[in-house]
TIRO-2110 file (N, C-alpha, C; in Angstrom, 1 decimal):
// TIRO-2110
45.6, -19.6, -8.7, N, 1, A
45.1, -18.1, -8.7, CA, 1, A
43.3, -17.9, -8.5, C, 1, A
43.4, -16.8, -8.0, N, 2, A
41.9, -16.4, -7.9, CA, 2, A
41.1, -16.4, -9.0, C, 2, A
39.8, -16.5, -8.9, N, 3, A
39.0, -16.2, -10.2, CA, 3, A
38.7, -14.6, -10.3, C, 3, A
38.3, -14.6, -11.6, N, 4, A
38.0, -13.1, -11.8, CA, 4, A
36.7, -13.0, -11.4, C, 4, A
36.5, -11.7, -11.2, N, 5, A
35.2, -11.3, -10.3, CA, 5, A
34.1, -11.5, -11.7, C, 5, A
33.9, -11.4, -12.8, N, 6, A
33.1, -11.8, -13.8, CA, 6, A
32.7, -13.3, -13.6, C, 6, A
33.7, -14.0, -13.7, N, 7, A
33.6, -15.4, -13.7, CA, 7, A
32.7, -16.1, -12.3, C, 7, A
32.9, -15.2, -11.1, N, 8, A
32.0, -15.5, -9.9, CA, 8, A
30.6, -15.0, -10.3, C, 8, A
30.6, -13.8, -11.0, N, 9, A
29.1, -13.6, -11.7, CA, 9, A
28.5, -14.3, -12.4, C, 9, A
29.0, -14.8, -13.2, N, 10, A
28.2, -16.0, -14.3, CA, 10, A
27.9, -17.2, -13.6, C, 10, A
28.5, -17.4, -12.2, N, 11, A
28.3, -18.7, -11.5, CA, 11, A
27.1, -18.4, -10.7, C, 11, A
26.6, -17.3, -10.2, N, 12, A
25.8, -17.0, -9.3, CA, 12, A
24.2, -17.0, -9.8, C, 12, A
23.5, -17.7, -8.5, N, 13, A
22.0, -17.8, -9.1, CA, 13, A
21.1, -16.8, -9.5, C, 13, A
20.5, -16.8, -10.2, N, 14, A
19.3, -15.5, -11.0, CA, 14, A
19.2, -14.5, -10.0, C, 14, A
18.6, -14.8, -8.7, N, 15, A
18.0, -13.9, -7.8, CA, 15, A
19.5, -13.1, -7.1, C, 15, A
20.8, -13.5, -7.2, N, 16, A
21.7, -12.8, -6.7, CA, 16, A
22.2, -11.6, -8.0, C, 16, A
21.9, -12.3, -9.3, N, 17, A
22.5, -12.0, -10.2, CA, 17, A
21.4, -10.4, -10.3, C, 17, A
20.4, -10.6, -9.8, N, 18, A
18.7, -9.5, -10.1, CA, 18, A
19.4, -8.4, -9.2, C, 18, A
19.8, -9.1, -7.8, N, 19, A
20.3, -8.0, -6.8, CA, 19, A
21.2, -6.7, -7.4, C, 19, A
22.4, -7.5, -7.7, N, 20, A
23.4, -7.0, -8.2, CA, 20, A
23.7, -5.9, -9.3, C, 20, A
22.1, -6.6, -10.3, N, 21, A
21.8, -5.3, -11.3, CA, 21, A
21.1, -4.1, -10.9, C, 21, A
20.3, -4.4, -9.7, N, 22, A
20.0, -3.3, -9.0, CA, 22, A
20.4, -2.4, -8.1, C, 22, A
21.6, -3.1, -8.0, N, 23, A
22.6, -2.3, -6.9, CA, 23, A
23.6, -1.6, -8.1, C, 23, A
23.6, -2.0, -9.1, N, 24, A
24.4, -1.3, -10.3, CA, 24, A
23.4, 0.0, -10.5, C, 24, A
21.8, -0.1, -10.6, N, 25, A
21.2, 0.8, -11.0, CA, 25, A
21.1, 2.1, -10.0, C, 25, A
21.2, 1.5, -8.7, N, 26, A
21.3, 2.6, -7.8, CA, 26, A
22.9, 3.5, -7.9, C, 26, A
23.7, 2.7, -7.9, N, 27, A
25.0, 3.2, -8.1, CA, 27, A
24.6, 4.3, -9.0, C, 27, A
24.7, 4.0, -10.3, N, 28, A
24.0, 5.2, -11.5, CA, 28, A
23.0, 6.3, -11.0, C, 28, A
22.3, 5.9, -10.3, N, 29, A
21.4, 6.8, -9.9, CA, 29, A
22.4, 7.8, -8.8, C, 29, A
23.0, 7.3, -8.0, N, 30, A
23.7, 8.1, -6.9, CA, 30, A
24.8, 8.9, -7.9, C, 30, A
25.7, 8.4, -8.7, N, 31, A
26.3, 9.5, -9.6, CA, 31, A
25.8, 10.2, -10.4, C, 31, A
24.5, 10.0, -10.6, N, 32, A
23.9, 11.2, -11.5, CA, 32, A
23.4, 12.0, -9.9, C, 32, A
23.2, 11.8, -8.8, N, 33, A
22.5, 12.5, -8.0, CA, 33, A
24.0, 13.7, -7.4, C, 33, A
24.9, 12.7, -7.8, N, 34, A
26.2, 13.8, -7.3, CA, 34, A
26.2, 15.0, -8.4, C, 34, A
25.9, 14.4, -9.5, N, 35, A
26.1, 15.4, -11.0, CA, 35, A
25.2, 16.5, -10.6, C, 35, A
24.0, 16.2, -10.2, N, 36, A
23.2, 17.2, -9.7, CA, 36, A
23.5, 17.8, -8.8, C, 36, A
24.2, 17.8, -8.1, N, 37, A
24.7, 18.7, -7.0, CA, 37, A
25.9, 19.6, -7.6, C, 37, A
26.7, 19.1, -8.2, N, 38, A
28.0, 19.7, -8.6, CA, 38, A
27.3, 21.0, -9.7, C, 38, A
26.1, 20.2, -10.5, N, 39, A
25.5, 21.4, -11.5, CA, 39, A
24.7, 22.2, -11.0, C, 39, A
24.4, 22.1, -9.3, N, 40, A
23.8, 22.8, -8.3, CA, 40, A
22.5, 22.8, -9.0, C, 40, A
21.8, 21.7, -9.3, N, 41, A
20.5, 21.6, -9.8, CA, 41, A
19.5, 21.9, -8.7, C, 41, A
18.1, 22.3, -9.0, N, 42, A
17.0, 22.6, -8.3, CA, 42, A
16.7, 21.4, -6.9, C, 42, A
16.6, 22.0, -6.0, N, 43, A
16.8, 21.1, -4.6, CA, 43, A
15.8, 20.0, -4.7, C, 43, A
14.3, 20.1, -5.1, N, 44, A
13.5, 19.6, -5.4, CA, 44, A
13.6, 18.3, -6.5, C, 44, A
14.7, 18.7, -7.6, N, 45, A
15.1, 17.6, -8.4, CA, 45, A
16.2, 16.5, -7.8, C, 45, A
16.9, 17.1, -7.0, N, 46, A
17.7, 16.1, -6.1, CA, 46, A
17.3, 15.4, -4.9, C, 46, A
16.1, 16.0, -4.7, N, 47, A
15.5, 15.1, -3.5, CA, 47, A
14.8, 14.1, -3.9, C, 47, A
14.3, 14.5, -5.5, N, 48, A
13.1, 13.4, -6.0, CA, 48, A
14.2, 12.7, -6.2, C, 48, A
15.2, 12.7, -6.7, N, 49, A
16.3, 11.3, -7.2, CA, 49, A
16.7, 10.8, -6.1, C, 49, A
17.2, 11.3, -4.9, N, 50, A
17.2, 10.7, -3.6, CA, 50, A
16.2, 10.0, -3.3, C, 50, A
15.3, 10.5, -3.2, N, 51, A
13.9, 9.5, -2.8, CA, 51, A
13.8, 8.1, -3.4, C, 51, A
14.0, 8.5, -4.9, N, 52, A
13.6, 7.1, -6.1, CA, 52, A
14.9, 6.5, -5.4, C, 52, A
16.1, 6.9, -5.2, N, 53, A
17.3, 5.7, -4.9, CA, 53, A
16.8, 5.3, -3.9, C, 53, A
16.2, 5.8, -2.6, N, 54, A
16.2, 5.1, -1.2, CA, 54, A
15.2, 4.0, -1.4, C, 54, A
14.1, 4.3, -2.2, N, 55, A
12.8, 3.0, -2.5, CA, 55, A
13.6, 2.2, -3.0, C, 55, A
14.4, 2.3, -4.2, N, 56, A
15.2, 1.3, -4.7, CA, 56, A
16.1, 0.6, -3.6, C, 56, A
16.8, 1.5, -2.9, N, 57, A
17.7, 0.5, -1.8, CA, 57, A
16.7, -0.3, -0.8, C, 57, A
15.6, 0.2, -0.3, N, 58, A
14.8, -0.6, 0.7, CA, 58, A
14.3, -1.7, -0.6, C, 58, A
13.8, -1.6, -1.4, N, 59, A
13.5, -2.8, -2.0, CA, 59, A
14.4, -3.7, -2.4, C, 59, A
15.7, -3.5, -2.8, N, 60, A
17.2, -4.5, -2.4, CA, 60, A
17.0, -5.0, -1.1, C, 60, A
16.7, -4.3, -0.4, N, 61, A
16.7, -5.0, 1.4, CA, 61, A
15.5, -6.0, 1.2, C, 61, A
14.5, -5.5, 0.9, N, 62, A
13.3, -6.5, 1.1, CA, 62, A
13.6, -7.9, 0.3, C, 62, A
14.2, -7.4, -1.2, N, 63, A
14.5, -8.9, -1.8, CA, 63, A
15.5, -9.7, -1.2, C, 63, A
16.7, -9.3, -0.5, N, 64, A
17.6, -10.1, 0.2, CA, 64, A
16.6, -10.7, 1.3, C, 64, A
16.0, -10.1, 2.0, N, 65, A
15.5, -10.8, 3.6, CA, 65, A
14.4, -11.7, 2.8, C, 65, A
13.8, -11.6, 1.7, N, 66, A
12.9, -12.6, 1.4, CA, 66, A
13.4, -13.7, 0.9, C, 66, A
14.8, -13.7, 0.0, N, 67, A
15.3, -14.4, -0.6, CA, 67, A
15.7, -15.2, 0.6, C, 67, A
16.6, -14.8, 1.4, N, 68, A
16.9, -15.8, 2.8, CA, 68, A
16.0, -16.2, 3.3, C, 68, A
14.6, -16.1, 3.7, N, 69, A
14.0, -16.4, 4.4, CA, 69, A
13.2, -17.5, 3.8, C, 69, A
13.1, -17.4, 2.5, N, 70, A
13.0, -18.6, 1.6, CA, 70, A
13.9, -20.0, 1.6, C, 70, A
15.1, -19.0, 1.7, N, 71, A
16.3, -20.6, 1.7, CA, 71, A
16.1, -20.9, 3.1, C, 71, A
16.0, -20.6, 4.0, N, 72, A
15.8, -21.2, 5.6, CA, 72, A
14.9, -21.9, 5.6, C, 72, A
13.5, -21.3, 5.3, N, 73, A
12.0, -22.2, 5.4, CA, 73, A
12.3, -23.4, 4.4, C, 73, A
13.1, -23.3, 2.9, N, 74, A
13.1, -24.6, 2.3, CA, 74, A
14.0, -25.4, 2.9, C, 74, A
15.1, -24.9, 3.8, N, 75, A
16.2, -25.6, 4.5, CA, 75, A
15.4, -26.5, 5.7, C, 75, A
14.2, -25.9, 6.3, N, 76, A
13.5, -26.5, 7.4, CA, 76, A
13.9, -25.9, 8.6, C, 76, A
13.0, -25.4, 9.5, N, 77, A
13.4, -24.9, 10.8, CA, 77, A
13.6, -26.0, 11.9, C, 77, A
14.3, -27.3, 11.4, N, 78, A
14.5, -28.3, 12.4, CA, 78, A
15.4, -28.1, 13.0, C, 78, A
16.6, -27.4, 12.6, N, 79, A
18.1, -27.2, 13.3, CA, 79, A
17.6, -25.7, 13.6, C, 79, A
18.3, -25.8, 15.0, N, 80, A
18.9, -24.7, 15.7, CA, 80, A
19.1, -23.4, 15.2, C, 80, A
20.2, -24.2, 13.9, N, 81, A
20.9, -22.7, 13.6, CA, 81, A
20.2, -22.3, 12.7, C, 81, A
19.1, -22.7, 12.1, N, 82, A
18.4, -22.1, 11.0, CA, 82, A
17.0, -21.4, 11.7, C, 82, A
16.8, -22.1, 13.0, N, 83, A
16.1, -21.1, 13.9, CA, 83, A
16.0, -19.9, 14.2, C, 83, A
18.0, -19.9, 14.5, N, 84, A
18.9, -18.5, 14.6, CA, 84, A
18.9, -17.4, 13.7, C, 84, A
18.9, -18.2, 12.6, N, 85, A
19.0, -17.4, 11.3, CA, 85, A
17.4, -16.6, 11.1, C, 85, A
16.7, -17.4, 11.1, N, 86, A
15.3, -16.7, 10.7, CA, 86, A
15.2, -15.6, 12.1, C, 86, A
15.5, -16.0, 13.0, N, 87, A
14.8, -14.8, 14.1, CA, 87, A
15.9, -14.0, 13.5, C, 87, A
17.2, -13.9, 13.4, N, 88, A
18.1, -12.8, 12.7, CA, 88, A
17.3, -12.0, 11.5, C, 88, A
17.1, -12.8, 10.7, N, 89, A
16.4, -12.4, 9.4, CA, 89, A
15.0, -11.4, 10.1, C, 89, A
14.0, -12.2, 10.5, N, 90, A
13.0, -11.3, 11.0, CA, 90, A
13.3, -9.9, 11.6, C, 90, A
14.5, -9.9, 12.5, N, 91, A
14.9, -8.7, 13.5, CA, 91, A
15.1, -7.8, 12.2, C, 91, A
15.9, -8.3, 11.2, N, 92, A
16.5, -7.2, 10.0, CA, 92, A
15.2, -6.5, 9.5, C, 92, A
14.3, -7.5, 9.0, N, 93, A
13.1, -6.7, 8.1, CA, 93, A
12.2, -6.3, 9.0, C, 93, A
12.3, -6.1, 10.5, N, 94, A
11.6, -5.3, 11.4, CA, 94, A
12.6, -3.9, 11.4, C, 94, A
14.2, -4.0, 11.4, N, 95, A
14.7, -2.5, 11.3, CA, 95, A
14.3, -2.2, 9.8, C, 95, A
14.2, -2.9, 8.7, N, 96, A
13.7, -2.2, 7.2, CA, 96, A
12.8, -1.2, 7.7, C, 96, A
11.9, -1.8, 8.2, N, 97, A
10.2, -1.2, 8.2, CA, 97, A
10.4, 0.1, 8.8, C, 97, A
10.5, 1.7, 8.2, N, 98, A
10.6, 3.0, 9.0, CA, 98, A
9.6, 3.0, 9.9, C, 98, A
9.6, 3.5, 11.1, N, 99, A
8.8, 3.8, 12.3, CA, 99, A
7.7, 4.6, 11.7, C, 99, A
6.9, 4.6, 12.3, N, 100, A
5.4, 5.2, 11.9, CA, 100, A
5.4, 6.4, 12.4, C, 100, A
5.5, 7.3, 11.6, N, 101, A
5.0, 8.8, 12.3, CA, 101, A
4.1, 9.2, 13.1, C, 101, A
4.6, 9.8, 14.1, N, 102, A
3.7, 10.3, 15.2, CA, 102, A
2.9, 11.5, 15.0, C, 102, A
1.5, 11.5, 15.2, N, 103, A
0.6, 12.6, 14.9, CA, 103, A
0.3, 13.0, 15.9, C, 103, A
0.4, 14.3, 16.1, N, 104, A
0.0, 15.2, 17.4, CA, 104, A
-1.4, 15.7, 17.1, C, 104, A
END
């Protein structure tokens, strides 16, 4: 029989639990934003909350990449597989960084 999700969560390392907690907070923020839209709250309030949720998601992305980089470095870059993993992670990190705004 498959383990229940709660049992899997208890077995997770602390860094993964922390990421899941952050995701749950963002999930709550997004539900709150949906309520704000239903309640026809002012645009500025909705945008402020959307910005906060976006920043929280970006931070989660950074933590995931950071944790994976540490893992790859810890396991050593001697193997070809780890080098490929590091290259993928670096590429993902570059994709996370928003492009600089062009000033005219």
